[in-house]
C-alpha positions as CSV (number, residue, x, y, z in Angstrom):
1,X,0.0,0.0,0.0
2,X,1.3,3.4,-1.0
3,X,1.4,6.4,1.4
4,X,-0.5,9.6,1.1
5,X,1.1,11.9,-1.5
6,X,1.0,15.6,-0.6
7,X,-0.5,17.7,-3.4
8,X,2.0,20.0,-5.0
9,X,1.7,23.8,-5.5
10,X,0.3,23.5,-9.0
11,X,-2.3,21.0,-7.9
12,X,-3.4,23.3,-5.1
13,X,-3.6,26.3,-7.4
14,X,-5.7,24.2,-9.9
15,X,-8.0,23.0,-7.1
16,X,-8.5,26.6,-5.9
17,X,-9.3,27.8,-9.5
18,X,-11.8,24.9,-10.0
19,X,-13.5,25.8,-6.7
20,X,-13.6,29.5,-7.6
21,X,-15.1,28.8,-11.0
22,X,-17.6,26.4,-9.5
23,X,-18.8,29.0,-7.0
24,X,-19.0,31.6,-9.7
25,X,-21.2,29.3,-11.9
26,X,-23.4,28.5,-9.0
27,X,-23.8,32.3,-8.3
28,X,-24.5,33.1,-11.9
29,X,-27.1,30.3,-12.3
30,X,-29.2,31.7,-9.4
31,X,-32.4,33.3,-10.7
32,X,-32.8,37.1,-10.5
33,X,-34.9,38.3,-7.5
34,X,-38.5,39.0,-8.1
35,X,-39.3,42.8,-8.3
36,X,-42.4,42.3,-6.1
37,X,-40.2,40.6,-3.5
38,X,-37.7,43.4,-3.7
39,X,-40.5,46.0,-3.2
40,X,-41.8,44.0,-0.2
41,X,-38.3,43.9,1.3
42,X,-37.9,47.7,0.8
43,X,-41.3,48.4,2.4
44,X,-40.3,46.2,5.4
45,X,-37.0,48.0,5.7
46,X,-38.7,51.4,5.5
47,X,-41.3,50.3,8.2
48,X,-38.5,49.1,10.4
49,X,-36.6,52.4,10.0
50,X,-39.8,54.4,10.8
51,X,-40.4,52.3,13.9
52,X,-36.8,52.8,15.1
53,X,-37.1,56.5,14.5
54,X,-40.3,56.7,16.5
55,X,-38.7,54.7,19.3
56,X,-35.7,57.1,19.3
57,X,-38.0,60.1,19.4
58,X,-40.0,58.6,22.3
59,X,-36.8,57.9,24.2
60,X,-35.6,61.4,23.6
61,X,-38.9,62.8,24.9
62,X,-38.6,60.6,28.0
63,X,-35.1,61.8,28.6
64,X,-36.1,65.5,28.2
65,X,-39.0,65.0,30.6
66,X,-36.8,63.3,33.2
67,X,-34.3,66.1,32.8
68,X,-37.0,68.8,33.2
69,X,-38.3,67.0,36.3
70,X,-34.8,66.8,37.8
71,X,-34.2,70.5,37.1
72,X,-37.5,71.3,38.8
73,X,-36.6,69.2,41.7
74,X,-33.2,71.0,42.0
75,X,-35.0,74.4,41.8
76,X,-37.4,73.4,44.5
77,X,-34.5,72.2,46.7
78,X,-32.6,75.4,46.1
79,X,-35.7,77.5,46.9
80,X,-36.2,75.5,50.1
81,X,-32.5,76.0,51.1
82,X,-32.8,79.7,50.3
83,X,-35.9,80.0,52.5
84,X,-34.2,78.2,55.3
85,X,-31.1,80.4,55.0
86,X,-33.3,83.5,55.0
87,X,-35.1,82.3,58.1
88,X,-31.8,81.5,59.8
89,X,-30.4,84.9,58.9
90,X,-33.6,86.6,60.3
91,X,-33.1,84.6,63.5
92,X,-29.5,85.7,63.7
93,X,-30.4,89.3,63.1
94,X,-33.1,89.1,65.8
95,X,-30.7,87.6,68.3
96,X,-28.2,90.2,67.5
97,X,-30.8,93.0,68.0
98,X,-31.7,91.5,71.4
99,X,-28.1,91.4,72.5
100,X,-27.6,95.0,71.4
101,X,-30.7,96.0,73.3
102,X,-29.5,94.2,76.5
103,X,-26.0,95.8,76.1
104,X,-27.5,99.3,75.6
105,X,-29.7,98.7,78.8
106,X,-26.5,97.8,80.8
107,X,-24.7,100.9,79.5
108,X,-27.6,103.1,80.4
109,X,-27.9,101.6,83.9
110,X,-24.1,102.1,84.5
111,X,-24.4,105.7,83.3
112,X,-27.3,106.3,85.7
113,X,-25.3,104.8,88.6
114,X,-22.3,106.9,88.0
115,X,-23.9,110.1,87.1
């Protein structure tokens, strides 16, 4: 029994050429697509693109609504902090006024004792 003989370079090139020609014949023998089928595919692709565009628009609207809600929430929080700061400042001013009134009363009492 004889051993396996490796194909040479020329044999490999010839086999590749035969395979290429066979694939080309197979591709050329395929019938042309039906125009009605092409139109149906184009319509399906257009419908798919329209649906994707609608989905993107809906997602964009949802993002914008979420951003507007977040901005409103931030404004409300800032307003609440501002009101709290104003109330705290008013309390500090009132306490300062009370201390000044008490100090003035002590000064007046000291002045009355001396003079």
